[in-house]
C-alpha positions as CSV (number, residue, x, y, z in Angstrom):
1,M,0.1,1.0,9.7
2,A,1.5,-1.2,12.5
3,A,-0.1,-4.6,13.3
4,A,-2.9,-4.0,15.8
5,R,-2.0,-5.9,19.0
6,S,-3.6,-6.3,22.4
7,D,-1.7,-5.7,25.6
8,S,-0.9,-9.4,25.6
9,G,0.9,-9.1,22.2
10,I,-1.7,-11.2,20.5
11,P,-2.8,-9.7,17.2
12,T,-6.4,-8.3,17.5
13,A,-7.4,-10.2,14.4
14,A,-7.1,-13.4,16.6
15,F,-9.8,-12.0,18.9
16,D,-11.9,-11.0,16.0
17,Y,-11.8,-14.6,14.6
18,V,-12.6,-16.1,18.0
19,S,-15.5,-13.8,18.6
20,A,-16.9,-13.8,15.1
21,P,-19.5,-16.5,15.8
22,V,-20.9,-14.4,18.6
23,T,-20.5,-10.9,17.2
24,G,-21.2,-11.7,13.5
25,Y,-18.1,-9.6,12.7
26,A,-15.7,-11.4,10.4
27,P,-12.2,-9.8,10.0
28,E,-11.5,-8.4,6.6
29,L,-8.5,-6.9,4.8
30,P,-8.9,-3.2,4.0
31,D,-8.2,-2.0,0.5
32,L,-4.6,-0.6,0.4
33,L,-4.8,0.9,-3.1
34,P,-1.0,0.8,-3.5
35,A,0.6,2.8,-6.3
36,D,3.6,0.5,-6.7
37,P,2.8,-2.4,-9.1
38,E,4.8,-4.8,-6.9
39,H,2.6,-3.9,-3.9
40,V,-0.5,-4.3,-6.0
41,S,0.6,-7.8,-6.9
42,R,1.4,-8.7,-3.3
43,E,-1.9,-7.3,-2.0
44,N,-3.7,-9.5,-4.6
45,E,-1.8,-12.6,-3.5
46,L,-2.5,-12.0,0.2
47,R,-6.2,-11.2,-0.5
48,A,-6.5,-14.5,-2.5
49,E,-4.9,-16.4,0.3
50,F,-7.1,-14.8,2.9
51,L,-10.3,-15.6,0.9
52,D,-9.1,-19.2,0.4
53,L,-8.3,-19.7,4.0
54,S,-11.5,-18.0,5.3
55,R,-13.6,-20.7,3.6
56,H,-12.2,-23.3,6.0
57,L,-12.7,-21.4,9.3
58,D,-15.8,-23.5,10.1
59,A,-13.9,-26.8,9.8
60,R,-15.1,-29.5,12.2
61,D,-11.7,-31.0,12.7
62,E,-10.0,-29.0,15.5
63,D,-6.5,-29.4,14.0
64,V,-7.7,-28.0,10.6
65,A,-9.4,-25.1,12.4
66,K,-6.2,-24.3,14.3
67,A,-4.0,-24.5,11.2
68,V,-6.4,-22.2,9.4
69,L,-6.4,-19.7,12.2
70,V,-2.6,-19.7,12.4
71,A,-2.3,-19.2,8.6
72,L,-4.9,-16.4,8.7
73,L,-2.9,-14.6,11.4
74,R,0.2,-14.9,9.3
75,V,-1.7,-13.4,6.4
76,H,-2.8,-10.5,8.6
77,R,0.8,-10.0,9.8
78,E,2.1,-9.9,6.2
79,Y,-0.7,-7.6,5.2
80,D,0.1,-5.2,8.0
81,R,3.7,-5.1,6.8
82,L,2.5,-4.4,3.3
83,A,0.2,-1.6,4.6
84,A,3.3,0.0,6.2
85,D,5.2,-0.2,2.8
86,V,2.2,1.3,1.0
87,A,2.1,4.1,3.6
88,M,5.7,4.8,2.8
89,H,5.6,4.5,-1.0
90,G,2.1,5.9,-1.7
91,R,-1.4,5.0,-2.6
92,A,-2.9,5.2,-6.0
93,D,-5.7,7.5,-4.9
94,Q,-3.5,10.1,-3.2
95,V,-3.3,13.7,-4.3
96,P,-0.1,14.7,-6.1
97,T,2.5,16.6,-4.2
98,T,3.0,19.9,-6.0
99,Y,6.4,21.6,-6.4
100,P,5.8,25.3,-7.2
101,P,8.3,27.2,-9.2
102,H,11.5,27.6,-7.3
103,E,13.6,29.3,-10.0
104,G,12.1,30.3,-13.3
105,N,8.8,28.9,-14.4
106,R,9.3,25.2,-13.8
107,S,7.0,23.3,-11.4
108,A,6.0,19.7,-11.0
109,A,3.3,17.3,-9.7
110,H,4.6,14.1,-8.1
111,L,2.7,10.9,-7.6
112,P,4.5,7.7,-6.4
113,G,6.4,6.4,-9.4
114,H,5.6,9.4,-11.6
115,L,6.7,13.0,-12.0
116,T,5.1,15.6,-14.3
117,V,7.4,18.5,-15.0
118,L,5.7,21.7,-16.1
119,D,7.2,24.8,-17.6
120,G,4.9,27.8,-17.4
121,G,1.8,25.6,-17.2
122,L,2.8,23.4,-20.2
123,I,3.9,19.8,-19.7
124,L,7.6,19.7,-20.3
125,A,8.2,16.0,-19.4
126,E,6.4,12.9,-17.9
127,L,9.0,10.9,-16.0
128,D,8.9,7.5,-14.3
129,V,10.7,7.9,-11.0
130,P,11.6,5.6,-8.1
131,Y,9.0,5.2,-5.4
132,G,11.5,6.2,-2.7
133,I,12.7,9.4,-4.5
134,S,13.6,12.3,-2.2
135,P,12.4,15.9,-2.5
136,G,15.9,16.9,-3.3
137,E,16.1,14.5,-6.2
138,I,12.7,15.7,-7.5
139,W,14.0,19.3,-7.4
140,Q,17.0,18.2,-9.4
141,L,14.8,16.5,-12.0
142,I,12.6,19.6,-12.2
143,K,15.7,21.7,-12.9
144,T,17.3,19.3,-15.5
145,A,14.3,17.8,-17.3
146,Q,14.3,18.1,-21.0
147,P,11.3,17.8,-23.4
148,A,10.7,14.4,-24.8
149,R,11.8,14.1,-28.4
150,V,9.5,12.3,-30.8
């Protein structure tokens, strides 16, 4: 998700903040639902900063109001970058990518950070995998996964 910008290059969130007293629409941060725990933490930090700053939008001091608006636009810019990372690494609510049997009976279900390898419908292994893992690497794991030993 790229940052929404007007033709002038100004983030649209700036227009939303300026027009909020007239329209009654206050900008918000959409839920990203990231799968990566680091992204969850960053989303929470940005959301907390957003909520804290939003309380000061109606400041009577013009310098304070300007500083709050600039800080909020920075939060929106960072949030847009985080949204792009989440789009690349996956959301917690996404449907798993399935890998049907290629050779033999092994298949898999992949969610960001997690791979379930199946052998003939039985779970063979539950693996933590990197968020940026490639399909080729997943196929290799499907082929080489061994049952967990207890």
